[in-house]
C-alpha distance (Angstrom), angle and dihedral (degrees) to the residues before:
residue distance angle dihedral
M1 . . .
K2 3.80 . .
M3 3.80 135.4 .
I4 3.79 115.6 -140.1
I5 3.78 116.8 -158.9
A6 3.80 110.0 -168.0
V7 3.81 122.4 -176.1
V8 3.79 109.2 -158.8
N9 3.82 133.6 177.1
N10 3.82 112.5 -99.9
D11 3.83 89.7 -120.6
D12 3.83 89.7 64.6
S13 3.81 100.4 36.1
N14 3.81 98.7 94.5
A15 3.81 92.7 49.0
V16 3.81 91.0 47.7
M17 3.80 92.4 49.1
R18 3.81 92.8 48.5
A19 3.80 91.7 48.5
L20 3.83 93.1 47.3
T21 3.80 90.8 50.2
K22 3.81 91.6 47.1
A23 3.83 89.7 51.7
N24 3.85 88.7 51.9
F25 3.82 97.4 -108.1
Q26 3.79 119.4 141.3
A27 3.77 113.1 -140.6
T28 3.79 137.7 178.8
K29 3.80 112.0 -141.6
L30 3.83 119.3 -148.6
A31 3.82 127.6 -175.3
T32 3.81 108.9 -128.5
T33 3.78 139.0 168.2
G34 3.80 126.4 -134.9
G35 3.76 118.1 -126.2
F36 3.80 99.4 -141.2
L37 3.81 102.8 48.5
M38 3.83 94.6 17.9
A39 3.83 85.9 -134.5
G40 3.78 128.0 145.1
N41 3.80 118.5 -92.1
T42 3.74 135.6 172.6
T43 3.80 120.2 -131.6
F44 3.79 117.7 -155.8
L45 3.82 122.3 -157.2
I46 3.78 109.5 -158.6
G47 3.77 124.9 178.4
V48 3.83 110.8 -157.3
D49 3.76 140.1 166.5
D50 3.82 114.0 -102.6
N51 3.83 93.0 -107.8
R52 3.86 93.0 55.4
V53 3.84 98.6 51.7
D54 3.83 95.3 96.2
S55 3.79 91.4 46.7
A56 3.83 91.8 53.1
I57 3.81 91.6 48.1
E58 3.81 90.2 50.4
V59 3.82 90.5 53.5
I60 3.83 92.2 49.0
S61 3.79 93.1 45.6
A62 3.81 93.2 48.7
H63 3.78 92.1 56.4
S64 3.84 100.8 38.1
K65 3.78 110.9 82.3
K66 3.82 126.9 -169.6
R67 3.79 115.7 -133.4
K68 3.79 137.8 172.5
Q69 3.81 120.9 -111.2
A70 3.76 131.8 -175.1
M71 3.80 113.5 -125.6
P72 3.79 127.3 -172.8
A73 3.78 113.0 -112.4
V74 3.78 116.7 -169.9
T75 3.79 119.4 -157.2
S76 3.77 121.5 -163.1
Y77 3.82 121.3 -143.9
G78 3.79 96.2 180.0
V79 3.75 139.2 -56.1
G80 3.78 109.8 -12.0
M81 3.83 96.5 -9.3
Y82 3.83 116.2 113.3
D83 3.76 131.5 167.0
P84 3.82 110.9 -155.6
M85 3.81 110.9 -148.2
T86 3.76 133.9 165.9
V87 3.75 124.7 -129.3
E88 3.76 126.3 -164.4
V89 3.80 113.8 -127.6
S90 3.76 132.6 -178.4
V91 3.83 113.9 -115.8
G92 3.75 134.6 172.8
G93 3.74 128.7 38.1
A94 3.76 116.4 103.5
T95 3.77 137.7 -83.6
I96 3.76 109.1 -145.9
F97 3.81 131.1 -167.1
V98 3.80 123.3 -173.8
M99 3.81 118.3 -162.5
N100 3.77 135.9 176.5
V101 3.80 116.1 -107.3
E102 3.76 113.6 -141.2
R103 3.80 95.8 -168.7
F104 3.79 135.3 8.0
E105 3.80 127.6 -171.3
K106 3.78 130.6 171.6
V107 3.78 110.0 -164.9
């Protein structure tokens, strides 16, 4: 058995959850915040049999889209002097971890 931890952009989380449920995967959905952009994410915890890992990853990947987003970037030139700029960053998609599960119980 494996544990899939998938960090997905909030914009894609409902579509991912619906698709996982439709494909007969059970998932726990957690609200999380990324450290770099400080933006909302959703983290899914999905316990799956070894032979269904690739199928679950395909479902997540199909419903997690990368997109570009403008972010403010402030540069400092000294005391009290700031130049506000925007930088385009890539957001979305999914970050997926797959781990072995030593023991599983559902009580």
